[in-house]
C-alpha positions, 0 to 999 in steps of 0.5 A: 637510561635514555637507551632503556627508555628508547627500547621501552617505547619501541616495544610499546609501538611494535606491540600496539601496531601488531594489535591494530593489524590483527584487529583489521585483519579480523574485520576484512573477511566480514566486510568482504562477506557483506560486499559479496552478499550485497552483490548476490542480492542485487544480482538476484533481483536483477535476474528476477527483473530480467525474467519478468515479461514486459507486458502481462495479462490480468483477467477476470470472467468479463475482461482482460487487462494488458499491463506494461509492468514498467508503468506499474512499479509497485506491482512489479516490485511485488512480483520481483519479491515473489518466488513464483511470479507467474503464480502471483500474476494468476492469483491477481484479481481484476475489477474494472470500474464502470466509468463512462469515459474514454479512459479505462479504470481498473483495480488490481487486488494482489498479495491477498491474505485471509482478511486483506489485499493490496490494491492498485488503481490502474488508468489506461488512457490510449497507450499510456498506463498510470497507477495509484497505490491504494490502501490494503483492505477488502475492496467493498464497493465504490460510487462515482460523483455526478460528473464522473470525475471523482470516485468514493471507494469503500474498504472493509476490515473485519474483526473476528466476524463480529465487528466491521469497520470501513474507510472511504477513499476519494480519488480524482480520476483525471489526475489519479490522485487521492483527494484529502478531506477538508477536515483532518479529524474526519479524514483520520476517522473515516479515510486514514484509519479504520475506526467506524462502521460506514453503513452507507454513503452518498454523494451530495455534489461533486465536493461533498458526501454524507456517511451513515455511521454508528451513533456512539461516543466511542469506537472501542471494540466491545462497544461496537460489538454490542452495537452490531449485536443490537436489533436497534442500531442507532446511526448518525450522518456525517457530512464531509467536504473534499479539498480541491486539488487545483 
């Protein structure tokens, strides 16, 4: 009896071992394939990065920007993910901000679709280049504060050509940082998410500005569409205070 039990247990152990070995052997090719795929992807990105020039030129009709790619990592990553990076460089648009300063400030607009571009604010101070990722949208215009230390940049977002919403982003030019609004509610409505039309905006002082927007209770599409279609658009003014970055 004991011998029968022994042989039965031995058979169970052998069968179980065989099943486990077959299962693991089935996994090995997939794991190997994943490893090879990862190596291929990494190699592809490496080859693309190594083929990019160290310095590129972005031009418009009035200016040329010499841009060290290692100093603008967001833009470099974008080029690395494109099949033809030179074509993307040629398509990149340049707008130089008219800031009375020894530093040069430029806005790169790239990856443009039908309604929006990715944007990057580039600061060149002597031989140093710094960049600040900005929102994706249609760069509309900007206004400098009286001390030229801050700038408000307006982005537009069209909805079917009938409704246009905007956001207003404040930037500290010296620190090259986005300045938050003191009010989180106003920041959500006028900077973080395109919600209202911004008809006009003006600096009050270096920390305050006003926005003229639609005098409506809601920013729903149909309500805004009726407002844009109206010949008598009522507006309201909102005063916004910026938080200090100090």
